[in-house]
C-alpha positions as CSV (number, residue, x, y, z in Angstrom):
1,M,109.5,136.6,120.3
2,I,111.7,135.0,117.7
3,R,114.0,133.5,120.2
4,S,111.1,132.0,122.2
5,L,109.6,130.5,119.0
6,L,113.1,129.0,118.0
7,I,113.7,127.6,121.5
8,G,110.1,126.3,121.8
9,S,110.1,124.7,118.3
10,L,113.5,123.2,118.0
11,G,113.7,122.2,121.7
12,F,110.2,120.6,121.9
13,A,110.8,118.8,118.5
14,A,113.7,116.9,120.1
15,V,111.6,116.0,123.1
16,S,108.7,115.0,120.8
17,V,110.8,112.6,118.9
18,L,112.0,110.9,122.0
19,A,108.5,110.7,123.3
20,F,107.1,109.4,119.9
21,S,109.8,106.8,120.1
22,V,107.8,105.1,122.9
23,W,105.1,104.6,120.2
24,A,107.4,103.8,117.4
25,F,109.8,101.3,119.2
26,G,107.5,100.0,122.0
27,G,104.0,100.3,120.7
28,R,103.7,96.5,120.6
29,W,104.3,96.2,124.4
30,F,100.8,98.1,125.0
31,H,98.7,95.5,123.2
32,F,96.4,94.8,126.1
33,P,93.0,96.1,127.4
34,G,93.7,99.8,128.4
35,G,97.1,99.6,126.6
36,E,96.6,102.5,124.5
37,L,95.7,104.8,127.3
38,T,98.7,103.4,129.3
39,M,101.0,104.3,126.3
40,Y,99.7,107.8,126.2
41,A,100.5,108.2,129.9
42,V,104.1,107.0,129.3
43,I,104.4,109.4,126.4
44,A,103.1,112.3,128.6
45,V,105.7,111.4,131.3
46,V,108.5,111.7,128.8
47,F,107.2,115.1,127.7
48,L,106.7,116.4,131.2
49,G,110.1,115.1,132.4
50,L,112.3,116.3,129.6
51,S,110.7,119.5,128.4
52,G,112.1,121.6,131.2
53,L,115.7,120.6,130.4
54,V,115.5,122.1,126.9
55,L,112.8,124.7,127.3
56,G,113.6,126.2,130.6
57,R,115.2,129.2,128.9
58,L,111.8,130.3,127.9
59,V,111.4,131.7,131.3
60,Q,113.3,134.8,132.2
61,G,114.7,135.6,135.6
62,E,115.9,133.6,138.5
63,R,114.8,129.9,139.1
64,A,113.9,129.8,135.4
65,I,113.6,125.9,135.2
66,A,111.6,125.7,138.4
67,R,109.3,128.4,137.2
68,F,109.0,126.8,133.9
69,Y,107.9,123.5,135.4
70,G,105.5,125.3,137.6
71,A,103.7,126.6,134.6
72,F,104.3,123.9,132.1
73,L,103.5,120.8,134.1
74,P,99.9,121.9,134.9
75,A,99.5,123.3,131.4
76,F,100.6,120.2,129.6
77,L,98.6,118.0,131.8
78,A,95.5,120.0,131.2
79,Y,96.2,119.8,127.5
80,A,96.8,116.1,127.6
81,V,93.6,115.4,129.6
82,L,91.4,117.3,127.2
83,W,93.2,115.8,124.2
84,C,92.6,112.2,125.4
85,L,89.0,113.0,126.3
86,A,88.4,114.3,122.9
87,W,90.1,111.4,121.3
88,F,88.4,108.6,123.1
89,L,85.0,110.3,123.4
90,V,84.4,112.2,120.2
91,K,86.9,110.0,118.1
92,G,88.1,110.3,114.5
93,R,89.2,113.6,112.8
94,T,86.6,115.6,114.6
95,G,88.0,114.5,117.9
96,E,91.4,115.5,116.9
97,W,90.1,119.0,116.0
98,V,88.2,119.2,119.3
99,G,91.2,117.9,121.2
100,S,93.5,120.5,119.5
101,L,91.3,123.5,120.2
102,A,90.4,122.6,123.8
103,G,93.9,121.4,124.7
104,S,95.5,124.5,123.1
105,L,93.2,126.9,124.9
106,A,93.7,125.1,128.1
107,F,97.4,125.1,127.9
108,A,97.6,128.8,127.2
109,A,95.2,129.6,129.9
110,V,97.2,127.8,132.5
111,V,100.5,129.4,131.3
112,H,99.1,132.9,131.6
113,A,97.5,132.2,134.9
114,R,100.8,131.1,136.2
115,L,103.2,133.7,134.5
116,G,100.9,136.6,133.6
117,R,97.3,137.4,133.5
118,L,94.5,134.8,132.8
119,N,92.3,137.3,131.0
120,T,94.9,137.8,128.3
121,F,95.2,134.2,127.2
122,A,93.0,134.2,124.2
123,W,95.6,135.4,121.7
124,S,98.1,133.0,122.9
125,G,95.6,130.3,122.8
126,L,94.8,130.9,119.2
127,I,98.5,130.9,118.3
128,V,98.9,127.6,120.1
129,F,95.9,126.1,118.4
130,V,97.1,127.1,114.9
131,A,100.7,126.0,115.5
132,H,99.7,122.8,117.3
133,S,97.2,121.9,114.5
134,L,99.7,122.6,111.7
135,G,102.4,120.4,113.3
136,Y,99.9,117.6,114.2
137,F,98.1,117.3,111.0
138,I,101.0,117.9,108.8
139,G,102.8,115.2,110.7
140,G,99.8,112.8,110.3
141,E,99.9,113.5,106.5
142,W,103.6,112.6,106.6
143,M,103.0,109.4,108.5
144,Y,100.2,108.1,106.4
145,G,101.9,109.2,103.2
146,V,105.1,107.4,104.0
147,L,103.3,104.3,105.1
148,E,101.3,104.2,101.8
149,H,104.1,105.0,99.5
150,G,107.2,103.9,101.2
151,L,110.4,105.8,101.6
152,A,113.4,105.4,99.5
153,D,114.7,101.8,99.7
154,L,113.8,101.3,103.3
155,K,112.2,98.0,104.5
156,K,108.7,97.9,105.9
157,P,109.7,98.0,109.7
158,Q,112.1,100.9,108.9
159,V,109.3,102.8,107.0
160,A,107.1,102.4,110.0
161,L,109.7,104.0,112.3
162,A,110.3,106.9,109.9
163,A,106.7,107.5,109.5
164,K,106.0,107.6,113.3
165,L,109.2,109.5,114.4
166,G,108.4,112.0,111.4
167,W,105.1,112.7,113.0
168,G,106.8,113.3,116.2
169,L,109.1,115.9,114.6
170,F,106.4,117.9,112.8
171,Y,104.2,117.7,115.9
172,G,107.1,119.0,118.1
173,L,108.1,121.8,115.7
174,G,104.5,123.2,115.5
175,F,103.3,122.7,119.2
176,G,106.8,123.9,120.4
177,A,106.4,127.1,118.4
178,G,103.0,127.5,120.1
179,I,104.5,126.8,123.6
180,G,107.3,129.5,122.8
181,A,104.7,132.1,122.0
182,A,102.5,131.2,125.0
183,F,105.5,131.7,127.3
184,H,106.4,134.9,125.6
185,H,103.1,136.5,125.7
186,A,102.4,135.5,129.3
187,Q,105.6,137.0,130.7
188,R,105.1,140.1,128.6
189,D,101.7,140.5,130.0
190,G,102.9,139.7,133.5
191,R,105.6,142.4,133.2
192,S,103.2,145.0,132.0
193,N,100.9,144.2,134.8
194,H,103.7,144.6,137.3
195,D,104.9,147.9,135.7
196,A,101.4,149.3,135.8
197,T,100.9,148.5,139.5
198,S,104.3,149.8,140.2
199,T,103.3,153.0,138.6
200,N,100.2,153.4,140.5
201,E,101.8,152.8,143.9
202,P,102.1,156.1,145.9
203,S,105.7,157.3,146.4
């Protein structure tokens, strides 16, 4: 479990900083109608494309990276769609909480459906929700605090970059820990189900 938490948290943090770089360095390129949604789509592509390279070790056994992507891609897409719907439809802090809850539960459900048993996803979903929310909201506090009070002797453009990339770091550390926990629990439940089935088979 500790290994999965560390791989998930540190690995996804690195990917998250790169993904948030799209916003930090290229946000001005998306100032057109529908640009915000386009930017989110580009960020999602970065997450989807790079995560397997650093998080593939979360899956045990043969074809680990392929099996990781087989679970992570649909899980992250489900999370991203629900998050965006909550953000654009509910809006504000309420939308963020709704997106975090719905997205986290959907992520855990898909991972369990692909690697374990769907009916055991609730505990993983709760862990993902707590970890994701901590990372996301602490990151948000970091960003707005840095933007308001500055950071050392950095100039305004540098402060803005540090604020946004810092949010990406905290978000990645939190959500990554949840991802690691979800993959760990799903595979443990999957093995338990396989062992129980094997035990009940006639010799």
